[in-house]
C-alpha positions in Angstrom: 0.3 0.1 0.0 3.2 2.4 0.5 4.3 1.8 -2.6 0.9 2.5 -4.6 0.6 5.9 -2.2 4.1 6.9 -3.1 3.7 5.9 -6.7 0.7 7.8 -7.3 2.4 11.0 -5.6 5.3 10.9 -7.9 2.8 10.3 -10.8 0.4 12.9 -9.9 3.9 15.6 -9.7 4.6 14.4 -12.7 1.3 15.2 -14.4 1.4 18.4 -13.0 5.0 19.3 -14.2 3.9 17.8 -17.8 1.2 20.2 -17.8 4.0 23.3 -17.1 5.9 22.2 -20.2 3.3 21.7 -22.2 2.0 24.8 -21.9 5.3 26.7 -21.5 6.5 24.8 -24.9 3.1 26.0 -27.0 4.5 29.7 -26.4 7.3 28.3 -28.8 7.7 27.3 -32.4 7.4 23.4 -32.4 10.4 21.3 -34.1 11.4 17.9 -35.1 14.0 18.0 -32.0 11.3 18.9 -29.5 9.3 16.4 -30.7 11.5 13.6 -31.0 13.5 14.5 -27.8 11.7 13.2 -25.4 10.8 9.5 -25.9 14.4 9.3 -26.4 15.2 10.6 -23.1 12.9 8.7 -21.8 14.3 5.3 -23.1 17.3 5.7 -20.6 14.6 4.2 -18.3 14.8 0.8 -20.3 17.9 0.0 -18.4 15.8 -1.0 -15.1 15.2 -4.0 -17.0 18.7 -5.0 -16.7 17.7 -5.9 -12.8 15.8 -9.4 -12.4 13.6 -7.3 -10.3 12.1 -5.4 -12.7 11.9 -7.9 -15.9 8.2 -9.1 -17.3 7.5 -11.4 -19.8 6.9 -10.9 -23.4 3.1 -11.2 -23.2 3.6 -8.7 -20.1 5.3 -6.3 -22.8 2.8 -6.9 -25.1 -0.1 -6.2 -23.1 1.4 -2.9 -21.5 2.5 -1.3 -24.6 -0.9 -2.0 -26.4 -2.1 -0.1 -23.3 -0.1 2.6 -23.9 -0.7 2.8 -27.4 -4.7 2.8 -26.6 -3.5 5.6 -23.9 -1.9 7.9 -26.5 -5.3 7.8 -28.6 -6.3 10.5 -26.8 -3.0 12.7 -26.6 -3.0 12.2 -30.3 -6.5 13.5 -30.8 -6.1 16.6 -28.5 -2.5 17.4 -29.9 -3.1 20.3 -33.0 -0.3 22.4 -34.6 -0.9 25.8 -36.5 0.7 27.8 -38.6 1.5 31.1 -37.3 3.8 33.1 -39.6 6.2 31.0 -40.8 6.5 28.6 -37.9 4.7 25.7 -36.1 3.1 26.1 -33.2 1.6 23.6 -30.7 -1.9 24.7 -29.7 -2.4 24.0 -26.1 -6.0 21.9 -25.5 -8.1 22.8 -22.7 -8.5 18.9 -22.3 -5.1 18.4 -21.6 -5.3 18.9 -18.1 -8.4 16.2 -18.0 -7.0 13.4 -19.8 -3.7 13.7 -18.0 -5.4 13.3 -14.6 -8.2 10.7 -16.2 -4.9 8.9 -17.2 -3.6 9.1 -13.8 -6.8 8.0 -12.4 -7.0 5.0 -14.9 -3.3 4.0 -14.0 -3.9 3.6 -9.7 -7.3 1.7 -10.9 -5.3 -0.6 -12.9 -2.2 -0.7 -10.3 -4.9 -1.6 -7.0 -6.4 -4.5 -9.7 -3.0 -6.2 -10.5 -1.1 -4.8 -7.5 -1.9 -8.1 -5.6 -1.0 -10.3 -8.1 2.1 -8.9 -9.7 5.5 -7.9 -7.8 5.8 -4.3 -7.3 8.9 -4.6 -10.0 7.0 -6.5 -12.8 4.0 -3.5 -11.9 7.4 -0.9 -12.5 8.2 -2.2 -15.4 4.7 -2.6 -16.4 4.0 0.9 -15.8 7.2 2.1 -18.3 6.5 0.2 -21.1 3.0 1.5 -20.8 4.6 5.2 -20.5 7.1 4.6 -23.2 4.4 3.1 -25.5 2.1 5.7 -25.2 4.9 8.4 -25.7 6.0 6.8 -28.5 3.1 6.6 -30.3 2.1 10.0 -29.1 4.8 11.5 -30.6 5.4 9.7 -34.2 1.4 11.2 -34.8 2.5 14.6 -33.8 5.7 14.4 -35.9 3.7 13.3 -38.7 1.1 16.0 -38.1 4.2 18.6 -38.2 6.0 17.2 -41.1 2.8 17.5 -42.5 2.0 21.1 -41.8 5.8 21.6 -42.5 5.2 20.5 -45.9 2.5 23.3 -46.5 4.7 26.1 -45.5 7.3 25.3 -48.2 
């Protein structure tokens, strides 16, 4: 129960941080680098799988990544770009805050549901994969939308 509370507090802090980062980013032009770098930085978290406690089997990997991709649909739907002058900007969505906290709530429910049957390490590994699957698919969709608008600029 302690780890559930601590991980929920950390996830809430991360969601709040993400909201501020996203709002600040919308004030500056978007770029391919700004879209691609977050998943690359997050990928370093895969080093956790060097430790046996965090390892998950292939079915769990597929489940976690698939849930992450499904969750990303909400972020993809609300991530829109617009051309202002000669630059492309990410338009901040009013729904983004609700989506982030909604996803956080769903993750807590999932933790409660599977926490008794899966070890803390396995659950940590699965939630990393879920988050990674979510951010990679979201950022790939953003990159596609950005490149499409970039062609319009040329």
